[in-house]
N, C-alpha and C positions, 0 to 999 in steps of 0.2 A: 636644810630649809628649800620651801618652797619654791614654786613659781610664783611671780609677782602679774600676777594678767590685771589688764584692765579694762575699762568694762568694753571696749572693743573688741576682747576676744585678746588681743593683741601680748604675749610674754613679755613684759617693761625689762625685767634682766638683761635679756637678751637686744644686740645691739645689730647684730649680722640681717636680720629681716625689717632694720628701717627701707624704706623708701622716700627717697630723693628727686623732686621734682625743682628744676634750676634750668631759668629760660629767663623769656618777653615775651610781651603783650603789644602788637606795633602796628596802632590806628594809621587809618588812613588817613584820620583826616581832623582837627579841631574837634568835631562834635561828638564822635567814637575816644577821644581821650575825657572831652567832657563827662560824656559814659561812664569810664573808668573812674573817673573822678567822685561822680554824683554818688555812685552805688558801693565803693571801696570799703567806707567806714563800718558799714552793715556787712559786704562780703565778709571780713577781716573779723567782723565779733563771732559773727555764727560759724565761720572757720573754725576759729581757735578753738571755741568751747567742743570743738567736735569728741568721741573719745576717740582717742589716738593720737590726736594731734598735736606734734612734739614742738612743730615753729615754723608758722606763716607768715611772712612781707612779701610786701606788696611795695613798688614805689616808683615813680616818677625820674626817671636820669635824664641824662642834664638834654637829650633830646626830645622835649615835648609830644612829641608821640612816641614814645617807646616807655616803658612801666617796666621794670626789671623785677620777677615772681620766685619767692626761693620756697620751699614747701618741704618739711619733711615729718612721716607721721608713720607710728609702732611698727606699721608693718602691714602688706600690701590691703590686708580686709581693711585697715580703718580707712587707708585710700583711695578705696575703693569708694568705700561708702560717702567717700568726702567728692569725689566724682559724682557720685551720684546725688547725691543732697543738692552737689550748686547747682549738676544742669537742669534742678528741678524748682529755681531761686530767678529771684527777679536782677540777680548778676548774669544769671547764665542769659534770658532773657536782654537784656540791655548791653551785651558785650559778645553775642554768638557772634559777630559779623567780625570782630576784627580779630586779628590775623594770629597764632599762637605759636611759637616758636621754645618749644620743651623738648627736656632732655628728661627722661625720666629713669633714676637707678637702682638697684635693689627689690629684695621682696622676694 
């Protein structure tokens, strides 16, 4: 059986190379939280369509200024491509000042 390669170049039959980001966006005020809300749908749609994106969820917690973030990518290359794309997006422009409290595992 040959390798199952995705357009990202990742071997999707292997799970050991997956990259997982888990953490929070911590807004300083209601305006920052509103910026997340305003840009979130587009960010999720574009991110989920990226090659190698296995899962990407962002949701508001009980704290109106905190947003939970969970991402999983098939390999480091796919995760790195996501980081580059998102940093060149309207999402990043609107949310760059928001504190990010993330842990990244794998890859």
